[in-house]
N, C-alpha and C positions, 0 to 999 in steps of 0.2 A: 504494500500500500504506500502510495506517495505521501511523503511528509510535507504538506503544503505549509509554507511559511509566509508571513506578511513581509512587505518591503521594509527597508530600513526606515526608522523614524526620521521624519524631516528635521526634527529638532537637532539631530546629530550633525546636520549640515550647517547649522547657524554658526557664524564666525565666532560667537562667544563660546561655543562648545569645542572649537578646534584648537584653542590655545596657540594662536599665531603670534609670531614676532611682529614688531612694527613694520619691518621691511616686507615681510610676507603679506601682511594686511594691505600695504601700499600697492604691491603688485596685484593682489586679488581685486582691490577696488578699481584699479585701472583696467584690468581685464573685464570687469563688469560693464565697462563702457562700450564693449564690443559684443553686441548680441550674437553675431555669427562666429565669434572667436577671433583670435589674433595670433600672429607669430611672435616668438620671443623677441625677434628683432624690432617689431613694431612697439612692443612694450618698452624695450630698452631705449628706443628713441624718445618715446613719450616721457619716460621717467629720468632720462639723463644718466642711465646706468650702463655698465658694460653688459653686453649680451650674455656673456658667460655667468655673470652674477644673477641676472634675471632668470636664466635657465636653471640655476641652482635653486632659486626660490620656487620656481614652478615645479621642480622635481619634488620639493618638500610638500608643496600644496597637493600634488598628485598623491603622495604617500598618505596624506591626511584625508584624502577623499573630497577635497574642496574643488579640485580641477580635474578634468580629463582631457586627453589629447587624442587627435586622430590625424591621419596623413591626408594632406591636401591632394586634390587631383593633380596628376603629373602634367606639367606644362613644359614641353621641350626637354632638353637634356638636363642632367644633373639630378641630385637627390631631391625628392619632393619635400616640401616643408611640413613641419608639424604645426597643426592648428590647435590652440589651447582654448578651452571653454570652461566657464565656471559651472559648478554644480549647486552652489548655494542658492536658496530661494530668496525671493524679494519679500522681506518681512512685512512691508507695507501692503503689498498685494494680498498676502495671506490674511492679515488682520482685516482688511476691507471686505474680502469675500466671506470670511467666517462670520463677521458681523451680519452681513446680508443673509447668510444661511441661518443663523440663530433667530433673527427677526422673522424670517419666512416660516421657520418651524413653529415659532410662537404664534404667528398669525393663523396657522392652520389648526392649532389646538384650541385657542380661545380668541375671543374678540378683544384684541389688545387696545382698541380705542375706548371701549367702555366696559372694562372687566368687572365682574361681580365680586363681592367680598370673598366668596368661596374660592374664586379663581385667583385672587390676590394671595390668599393664604396658601393655595396650592403652589404658587410661584415661590413663596417664602420657604415652603417645604423642599422644593427643588434646590434652593440655595443652601439649606441646611444639609441636604444629602451631598451636595457638592463639597461643602466644607469637611464633612466626614471622610469623603473619598480622598481629599487632599491630605487630611491628617494621617491617613494610612501610609502615605508615601512621602510624608514631609521629612526633609533632611535638615531643616533649620533647627538650631538648638532651642529647646523650650526654656521658659523662664525658670528662675531658681525657686520661686514661690516663697512661702513663709516657713517657719520652723518645722511645721508638720508636712512640708512638701506640697501643700496646696497652693494653687494659683491665687495671687492677690490681684487686685484691680490693676496695679501698675505692671506686674509681670505679664498679665494677659494682654494688656493694651500694647506693651512693647512688642510682644510676639505678633499681634495683629498688625501693628505698624510695619514690621518687617515683611509680613505676607503681602500687604497692600502695595508696598514698594516693589516687591519682586513681581507682582502681577501687572504693574504699570499704572497704578492709580496716583503716583506722585504725591503721597500724603505728607502733610505737616501736622504736628501735634502740639497743642497748647494745653497745659495743665493749670488748674486752679487749685492751689493747695488748701487743705482743710486746716482748722485751728489745731496746731500742736501735733498733727499726725504726719506720718511719713508718706502715706498714700494720698493721691489727689482725690478731692471730692467730686470734681467735674473735669472732664477732658473733652476738648473739641478737636476732632481730626478733620482737616480740610482736604478733600480729594481734588487735586488740581488738574488731574487728567483722568480719562476713563478709557479702557481698552475697547469699550463698546460704542465709542464715538468715532466716526470716520468722516473726514471732510465736512465738518459742520453738521453732520447728521445727528439729530437728537434721539436717543434711544427711547423706547416705549416705557411706560411706568411698570410694565410686567418685568422688564429687565431690572429695573430699580428694586422691585419686590424680591426678585431672586437675590440681588446683592444684599438686601436687608436681612434675608434669612441666612445668607452666608456669613454676614457680620455677627449675627446673634450666636450662631453655632460656633464660630471661631474662638469666642472667649470661653467656651466650655462652661464649667461650673463656677468660674470666678464670680465674685460678688459685684457684677456690673450689668447695668441695663443700657442697651444701645438703641438709638433711633436714627434713621437716615432721613436727611432733609435734602432732597435732590434739587438741582438747578437753582442755586442761590444767585442773587444779583451780582455777586463777585465773579461769576462764571465758574464756580466750583460747586461740588456737592459737600454737604457737611454731615459728619457723623458725631452725634452728641452722646457722650458716655457719662452716666451717673452711677454712683454707688447704689446697689440694690440687688435683687434676685433676678437672674436672667429669665427664669420661668414666668415672671410676671408679664413679660412681653410676648409670650408664645400662646 
């Protein structure tokens, strides 16, 4: 029986995953300007490098799976040239099309323009399931918690801040300290970017409800309540965190 296997994960082709040197990234970026590929001599001329230096960087990029080479059609006498092409994806195109896909799937399941309270709660549940799935494979270090090893409000929000930054929300966090306590009583996290916004496209409130469920689940059992306030006049979304029991919001 044939052992069918899926293709290589596209994330492995992202430049961030390839651990490239500055020069290798420079050669890769220049090669991306050639949709049909380029010769090493073309890149050397563009970058002001010796062709052997460029060829060495291209060999390293091939070894890392970021570039592939093929032989150009023969033209006259002499050895045919090698044409190099990038294999890495266009992250902007990926983000744009996945946003369209998510919105399309949501529109086929529910009326995203006027969702019912039950539908909004279902979206929050999807967000909570998303957070649980992420926690299963999370590599980021958890907070230190209190003396009993339980999450405090501060450690839970520090971990959430890390997660939001990794996902592309560009968060900033402002704490309001309580009287004589070490933990903040109130925290405002401003989300200055959103991975579900593309070219000025405003996501539906169903997407925001999914994010709200994700935020609630991400703090676990820590004594903190979260509420998401999307589309603020500042051009950001605001997450307000107060001391309390997370279950109160569910």
